[in-house]
C-alpha positions in Angstrom: 35.9 -10.8 -24.1 33.3 -7.9 -23.8 29.7 -8.8 -23.2 27.3 -7.1 -25.6 24.4 -5.4 -23.8 21.0 -7.0 -24.5 18.6 -4.6 -26.4 15.7 -3.5 -24.2 12.4 -2.6 -25.7 9.0 -1.4 -24.5 5.9 -3.3 -25.4 5.5 -0.7 -28.1 8.7 -1.9 -29.5 10.5 1.4 -28.5 14.2 0.6 -27.8 15.5 1.8 -24.5 19.1 3.0 -24.7 21.6 2.6 -21.8 22.1 6.3 -21.5 20.2 9.3 -22.7 21.7 12.6 -23.8 20.0 15.8 -25.4 21.0 14.5 -28.9 18.4 11.6 -28.6 15.5 14.2 -28.2 14.0 14.9 -31.6 11.9 18.0 -30.7 13.6 21.3 -29.3 12.8 22.2 -25.6 10.5 25.0 -26.7 8.3 22.6 -28.8 6.8 21.1 -25.5 5.7 24.6 -24.6 4.9 25.7 -20.9 2.4 24.0 -18.6 -1.1 25.4 -19.4 -0.1 26.5 -23.0 -0.3 24.9 -26.5 0.5 22.2 -27.3 -0.2 21.2 -23.6 2.7 18.6 -23.6 3.5 19.7 -20.1 -0.1 19.7 -18.7 -3.3 21.6 -19.3 -3.0 24.0 -16.3 -0.1 26.3 -15.6 0.5 25.2 -12.1 -1.1 21.6 -12.2 -1.7 20.1 -8.8 -0.3 23.2 -6.9 -3.6 24.7 -7.9 -5.9 21.7 -7.4 -5.3 17.9 -6.9 -6.5 15.4 -9.3 -10.0 14.1 -8.6 -9.7 10.7 -6.6 -12.4 8.6 -8.1 -12.7 5.1 -7.0 -14.8 2.8 -9.4 -17.5 1.0 -7.3 -20.9 -0.7 -8.0 -22.2 -4.2 -7.1 -25.4 -6.0 -6.4 -28.3 -3.5 -5.3 -28.4 0.2 -5.4 -28.9 0.1 -1.7 -25.5 -1.8 -1.2 -23.6 0.5 -3.8 -25.0 3.5 -2.1 -23.5 2.3 1.2 -20.1 1.9 -0.5 -20.3 5.3 -2.0 -20.9 7.0 1.3 -17.9 4.9 2.8 -15.5 6.1 0.2 -16.7 9.7 0.4 -16.2 9.6 4.3 -12.7 8.0 3.5 -11.7 11.1 1.4 -12.8 10.4 -2.1 -13.5 13.3 -4.2 -15.8 12.0 -6.8 -18.1 9.0 -7.6 -17.4 6.5 -10.4 -20.1 4.0 -11.1 -19.9 0.6 -12.4 -23.1 -1.0 -13.8 -23.8 -4.7 -14.2 -23.8 -6.3 -17.5 -27.6 -6.3 -18.2 -27.6 -2.6 -17.5 -24.8 -2.1 -19.9 -26.5 -4.3 -22.6 -30.0 -2.6 -22.1 -31.7 -5.5 -20.8 -33.9 -5.3 -17.5 -33.0 -7.6 -14.6 -35.8 -10.2 -15.5 -34.8 -10.5 -19.1 -33.9 -14.2 -19.7 -30.4 -13.1 -21.0 -29.9 -11.2 -17.5 -30.0 -14.5 -15.6 -26.9 -15.0 -13.3 -25.5 -11.7 -14.3 -27.7 -9.3 -12.3 -25.5 -7.2 -9.9 -22.4 -9.3 -10.5 -20.0 -6.9 -12.1 -21.7 -3.6 -11.0 -24.9 -2.2 -9.7 -28.2 -3.2 -11.5 -30.2 -0.1 -12.5 -33.5 -1.0 -14.1 -35.4 2.3 -13.8 -35.6 5.8 -12.2 -36.4 3.9 -9.0 -33.1 2.2 -8.8 -31.2 5.4 -9.6 -33.3 7.2 -6.7 -31.8 4.7 -4.3 -28.3 4.6 -5.8 -28.0 8.4 -5.3 -29.8 8.7 -2.0 -28.4 11.4 0.4 -25.7 12.3 -2.2 -25.5 16.0 -3.0 -25.2 15.9 -6.8 -24.6 19.6 -6.7 -21.3 19.0 -4.7 -20.2 15.7 -6.1 -18.8 14.8 -9.4 -19.9 11.5 -10.8 -18.4 9.3 -13.7 -20.5 6.6 -15.1 -18.9 3.8 -17.0 -21.7 3.1 -19.5 -21.8 3.2 -23.3 -24.6 1.8 -25.2 -27.2 2.9 -22.6 -25.1 6.1 -21.6 -27.9 8.4 -22.7 -30.5 6.5 -20.5 -28.4 6.6 -17.4 -27.4 10.2 -17.8 -31.2 11.0 -18.0 -31.8 9.0 -14.9 -29.1 10.9 -13.2 -30.4 14.3 -14.3 -33.9 13.4 -13.1 -32.7 12.6 -9.6 -30.8 15.9 -9.6 -34.0 17.8 -10.5 -35.8 15.8 -7.7 -33.1 17.1 -5.1 -33.9 20.6 -6.3 -30.3 20.8 -8.2 -30.2 23.0 -11.4 -28.8 20.8 -14.3 -26.4 23.6 -15.1 -24.8 22.8 -11.7 -24.3 19.2 -12.1 -20.8 17.8 -13.1 -19.5 14.5 -14.3 -18.9 12.2 -17.1 -20.7 9.7 -19.2 -18.4 7.2 -20.7 -20.4 7.2 -24.0 -17.6 5.9 -26.2 -19.5 3.2 -28.3 -16.7 2.8 -30.8 -14.2 1.0 -28.5 -17.0 -1.5 -27.5 -16.6 -2.9 -31.1 -12.9 -3.4 -30.8 -12.2 -4.4 -27.2 -15.0 -4.6 -24.7 -18.1 -5.9 -26.5 -21.0 -4.1 -24.7 -22.5 -2.8 -27.8 -26.2 -3.0 -28.8 -27.1 -1.3 -32.2 -24.7 -0.9 -35.1 -22.1 1.7 -35.3 -24.0 4.4 -37.4 -27.3 4.6 -35.2 -25.0 4.4 -32.2 -23.0 7.4 -33.3 -26.3 9.2 -33.6 -27.2 8.6 -30.0 -23.7 9.8 -29.1 -24.0 13.1 -31.0 -27.6 13.4 -29.7 -26.2 13.3 -26.2 -23.5 16.1 -27.1 -26.3 18.3 -28.3 -28.6 17.8 -25.2 -26.0 18.4 -22.9 -24.9 21.6 -24.8 -28.6 22.7 -24.2 -29.2 21.5 -20.5 -26.0 20.3 -19.0 -23.1 22.6 -19.9 -20.6 21.3 -17.1 -21.2 17.7 -18.0 -18.4 15.9 -19.9 -20.3 14.3 -22.8 -17.8 11.5 -23.5 -15.0 9.9 -22.1 -13.1 8.6 -25.1 -11.7 5.4 -23.8 -8.4 3.8 -24.6 -8.4 1.9 -21.2 -10.2 -1.2 -22.5 -8.1 -1.3 -25.6 -4.9 -1.5 -23.4 -6.6 -4.0 -21.1 -7.5 -6.2 -24.1 -3.7 -6.1 -25.0 -2.8 -3.1 -27.1 0.6 -1.3 -26.7 0.8 2.3 -25.2 1.3 3.5 -28.8 -1.7 1.7 -30.0 -3.7 3.0 -27.1 -2.9 6.6 -28.0 -3.5 6.3 -31.7 -6.6 4.3 -31.5 -8.2 6.5 -28.8 -7.4 9.6 -30.8 -8.6 7.9 -33.8 -12.0 7.3 -32.3 -12.0 10.9 -31.0 -11.5 12.2 -34.5 -14.5 10.0 -35.6 -16.7 11.6 -32.7 -15.7 15.2 -33.8 -16.5 14.4 -37.4 -20.0 12.9 -36.4 -20.7 16.0 -34.5 -19.7 18.3 -37.1 -21.8 16.5 -39.6 -24.8 16.7 -37.1 -24.4 20.5 -37.3 -22.7 21.2 -33.9 -19.9 23.9 -34.0 -16.6 22.5 -32.9 -15.9 25.0 -30.3 -19.3 24.5 -28.8 -18.8 20.7 -27.9 -15.0 20.1 -27.9 -14.3 21.6 -24.5 -16.5 19.0 -23.0 -14.8 16.0 -24.7 -12.7 14.0 -22.2 -10.6 10.8 -22.5 -9.9 7.7 -20.4 -6.5 5.9 -20.3 -5.0 2.9 -18.6 -1.7 3.2 -16.9 0.4 0.0 -17.0 3.7 -0.9 -15.4 6.5 0.6 -18.0 6.7 3.6 -15.6 8.6 6.2 -17.9 6.6 5.1 -21.1 3.4 5.4 -19.3 4.2 9.0 -18.2 5.5 10.0 -21.7 2.4 8.4 -23.1 0.1 10.9 -21.6 2.3 13.8 -22.6 2.5 12.7 -26.2 -1.2 12.2 -26.4 -1.8 15.8 -25.1 0.6 17.1 -27.7 -1.0 15.0 -30.5 -4.7 15.9 -29.7 -3.8 19.7 -29.5 -2.5 19.4 -33.1 -5.3 17.5 -34.5 -8.0 19.9 -33.0 -6.1 23.2 -34.2 -4.8 21.9 -37.6 -7.5 19.5 -38.7 -10.6 20.9 -37.2 -9.6 24.7 -36.9 -10.6 24.9 -33.3 -10.2 28.5 -31.9 -10.9 28.0 -28.2 -7.8 26.7 -26.4 -10.1 24.5 -24.2 -11.0 22.7 -27.5 -7.4 21.5 -27.8 -6.9 20.3 -24.1 -6.8 16.7 -23.7 -8.5 16.2 -20.4 -8.3 12.7 -19.2 -9.1 10.2 -16.3 -6.8 7.3 -15.7 -7.5 3.9 -14.1 -4.4 1.7 -13.1 -4.1 -1.4 -15.0 -6.5 -4.4 -14.2 -4.7 -6.5 -16.4 -1.5 -6.0 -14.6 -2.9 -7.4 -11.3 -2.2 -11.0 -10.4 -4.3 -13.5 -8.5 -0.9 -15.0 -7.1 0.5 -12.9 -4.3 -2.3 -10.4 -4.5 -0.6 -8.0 -1.9 1.9 -7.3 -4.6 -0.8 -5.5 -6.5 -0.7 -2.8 -3.8 3.0 -1.9 -5.1 2.0 -2.2 -8.7 -1.1 0.0 -8.3 1.0 2.6 -6.4 3.6 2.9 -9.1 0.9 3.0 -12.0 -0.7 5.9 -10.0 2.4 7.8 -9.5 3.2 7.5 -13.3 -0.2 8.7 -14.1 0.2 11.7 -11.8 3.7 12.5 -13.3 1.9 12.3 -16.6 -0.6 14.9 -15.7 -3.9 13.1 -15.1 -7.1 15.2 -14.1 -8.7 12.2 -12.3 -7.5 8.7 -11.0 -8.8 5.5 -10.0 -6.5 3.1 -8.3 -7.4 -0.6 -8.4 -7.8 -2.7 -5.3 -5.3 -5.5 -4.7 -7.9 -8.0 -4.7 -9.4 -7.2 -8.0 -7.8 -10.2 -9.8 -10.1 -12.4 -7.4 -13.2 -10.5 -6.7 -15.2 -7.2 -6.5 -13.1 -4.9 -4.2 -13.5 -5.5 -0.5 -13.7 -2.4 1.8 -10.1 -2.9 3.2 -8.8 -3.2 -0.3 -10.7 -0.2 -1.5 -9.5 1.8 1.3 -5.9 0.9 0.7 -6.3 1.8 -2.9 -7.7 5.2 -2.0 -4.9 5.9 0.5 -2.2 5.1 -2.1 -3.6 8.0 -4.0 -3.6 10.2 -0.8 -0.3 9.4 0.2 1.1 10.2 -3.3 -0.8 13.7 -3.2 0.2 14.8 0.4 3.5 13.0 1.2 5.5 12.3 -1.9 6.2 16.1 -3.2 5.2 15.1 -6.9 2.5 17.5 -7.0 4.6 20.4 -5.9 5.5 21.3 -9.3 4.1 21.0 -12.9 5.5 18.3 -15.0 8.4 17.1 -12.6 9.6 14.8 -15.5 9.9 17.6 -18.0 13.5 18.0 -19.3 14.3 14.2 -18.6 16.0 13.1 -21.8 14.5 9.8 -21.4 11.0 11.1 -21.0 11.3 13.7 -23.7 12.6 11.0 -26.1 9.8 8.6 -25.4 7.3 11.4 -25.7 8.6 12.3 -29.2 8.7 8.6 -30.3 5.0 7.8 -28.9 3.8 11.1 -30.6 5.4 10.0 -34.1 4.4 6.4 -34.0 0.8 7.2 -32.8 0.5 9.9 -35.7 1.8 7.4 -38.3 -1.1 5.0 -37.1 -3.7 7.7 -37.3 -2.3 8.4 -40.8 -2.9 4.8 -41.8 -6.3 4.7 -40.1 -7.3 7.9 -42.2 -6.1 6.1 -45.6 -8.4 3.3 -44.9 -11.6 5.6 -44.3 -11.3 6.4 -40.6 -12.0 4.6 -37.3 -15.6 3.6 -38.0 -14.2 1.8 -41.3 -11.5 0.2 -39.6 -13.6 -1.0 -36.7 -16.3 -2.4 -39.0 -13.7 -4.3 -40.9 -12.1 -5.7 -37.9 -8.6 -4.3 -38.7 -8.3 -2.5 -35.3 -9.4 -5.5 -33.2 -6.9 -7.6 -35.1 -4.0 -5.2 -34.3 -4.8 -5.3 -30.6 -5.1 -9.0 -30.6 -1.7 -9.6 -32.4 -0.2 -7.2 -29.7 -1.8 -9.1 -27.0 -0.5 -12.2 -28.2 3.0 -11.0 -28.5 2.8 -9.6 -24.7 1.4 -12.9 -23.5 4.0 -14.9 -25.2 6.7 -12.9 -23.5 5.1 -13.7 -20.0 4.9 -17.5 -20.9 8.6 -17.6 -22.0 9.7 -15.7 -19.0 11.1 -13.1 -21.1 8.6 -10.5 -19.7 8.9 -11.0 -15.8 5.7 -10.7 -13.7 6.9 -11.2 -10.1 5.0 -14.0 -8.4 3.7 -15.3 -11.7 6.9 -16.3 -13.7 9.6 -15.4 -11.1 9.9 -15.3 -7.4 6.9 -17.7 -7.2 5.5 -18.6 -3.9 4.3 -22.3 -4.0 1.7 -22.1 -1.1 -0.6 -19.0 -1.4 -2.2 -17.7 1.7 -6.1 -17.8 1.5 -8.0 -14.5 1.1 -11.7 -13.7 2.6 -13.7 -13.1 -0.5 -16.8 -10.8 -0.8 -19.8 -12.8 -1.9 -22.7 -11.6 -3.5 -26.3 -12.3 -1.9 -27.6 -15.1 -3.9 -31.1 -13.9 -3.2 -30.5 -10.4 -4.8 -31.6 -11.2 -8.2 -35.0 -12.4 -7.0 -35.5 -9.4 -5.0 -34.5 -7.1 -7.8 -37.0 -8.8 -10.0 -39.6 -8.5 -7.5 -39.0 -4.7 -7.3 -39.3 -4.5 -11.0 -42.6 -6.2 -11.1 -43.9 -4.1 -8.3 -42.7 -0.9 -10.5 -44.8 -2.2 -13.5 -47.7 -2.7 -11.3 -47.6 0.8 -9.7 -46.7 3.0 -12.6 -49.3 4.6 -15.2 -49.1 1.9 -17.9 -50.8 4.1 -20.4 -48.4 7.0 -20.0 -45.5 4.7 -20.5 -46.9 3.0 -23.7 -47.6 6.6 -25.0 -44.0 7.7 -24.3 -42.4 4.7 -25.9 -44.5 5.2 -29.0 -43.2 8.8 -29.3 -39.7 7.5 -28.9 -40.1 5.1 -31.6 -41.4 7.8 -34.0 -38.5 10.0 -33.1 -35.9 7.1 -33.8 -37.4 6.5 -37.2 -37.1 10.3 -37.9 -34.1 12.6 -37.3 -35.1 14.4 -34.1 -32.8 14.3 -30.9 -33.5 11.1 -29.1 -32.9 12.3 -25.5 -35.9 14.3 -25.4 -38.4 11.5 -25.9 -36.2 9.1 -23.8 -36.4 11.5 -20.9 -40.2 11.6 -21.1 -40.4 7.8 -21.0 -38.0 7.5 -18.2 -39.8 10.1 -16.1 -43.0 8.1 -16.0 -40.9 5.1 -15.1 -40.3 3.3 -18.5 -37.6 0.8 -17.8 -33.9 0.7 -19.3 -34.8 -2.4 -21.2 -38.1 -1.1 -22.4 -36.5 2.0 -23.8 -33.5 0.0 -25.3 -36.2 -2.4 -26.8 -37.7 0.4 -28.8 -34.3 1.4 -30.1 -33.4 -2.2 -31.1 -36.7 -2.6 -32.9 -35.8 0.4 -35.2 -31.9 0.2 -35.3 -31.4 -3.5 -35.1 -28.5 -5.2 -33.4 -24.9 -5.1 -34.3 -23.5 -8.4 -35.8 -19.6 -8.3 -35.9 -17.9 -9.3 -39.0 -16.5 -12.8 -39.1 -13.1 -13.7 -40.3 
């Protein structure tokens, strides 16, 4: 009796056949184009990493600005080529460190930045005309960007020469992450005001990193990650057009942020499909003429949700495989998670191993020697077509429901992600989806790990610094600047200019956010 082979499917539900042939590839070979040419399936540059390696950007931030500055210097000395800043929860939510809601959260999951004073310490000794910086910040993205710009000015750096990215993707906060402050529509105003401000003053700055990463970490499939991220991208483009901006003026500075999880070939194909689909959207729907407007440039972070607290050294292998898949998929920058992140903020040794994983891939594996090494693989080309088509169908459904903002406000997108997360988790619990060290090859006794502990006195010291700042600054100048910001918020002008004036006289992040809270209100998610 002949055994029937069990069907194998990805988390997106795509069936994987035992063998692939050219007949299983829907699109003809010429549809992918050449690397560096529309529709950019094979990469956005003709020679990809032969010309320039991806930016190696390790995510870091914890406790004080001083401590985080030391970690930045350590990583730069170890060969990191760009900074990536993690901010603590109060900073992300627009609260100063002495706010009652900030209690026990100051410096816990990132660095605390209350004012220009903290940003000055955070970036001390780092040449901002030579280092590209990514800031994972959304509701308060405009504030952190303005603080960064002010430090650059104080260093004597022309704003036209600073490079980096503010995540600034508020829409995914309502579906997957939760660090929102204001309702979606005034939040979108701040996003597009930042677009316009950077167009005037910071032409090399990436104004947004439209993020699928957090949706994927919340449990979405690879197809959903592409579809929902690009749907959010469509909403941002539409908002910018409604604000009077020309598509080819702002679209070349849009960037994206994806996760890379463990299904190696699906993940590489996901990036290829996303590039093709975005190129089609920008040229067909939005009539972009500049080829750079159609290029999907993206940062990748390996999957935090794929890391396990059990047998944490196994995470080194997981991260290396995910990083390799992202490189084969054509990422422009990459963060590799540290093996201890399921247990704590990364320790120095774990952070170094994560960075070395990227460097080994770059310099020893040979995968950077040719553009799109997986191009022409019948499996990968088939997966690319399938992900492209399924994501396009999702976007069509979202359009039919009124667009990304509407489906976010209704809770539909969040529900889709939660249903996918439930299916994936059920597979792990049943053992159908193997996670080594968790539901297979389990080790009964775990070796203890040395854990990094935050200084328990840090919050008190940070509050003391904040109180000293309020005593030393010109209180009348701060009050005047905050009043001007409130007037601007009640009107229609670009909010970043009055924000900049307030922050320059040492108004705090919480004070600036508080003004906008009074004008815009706070978002309350729909109940189901």
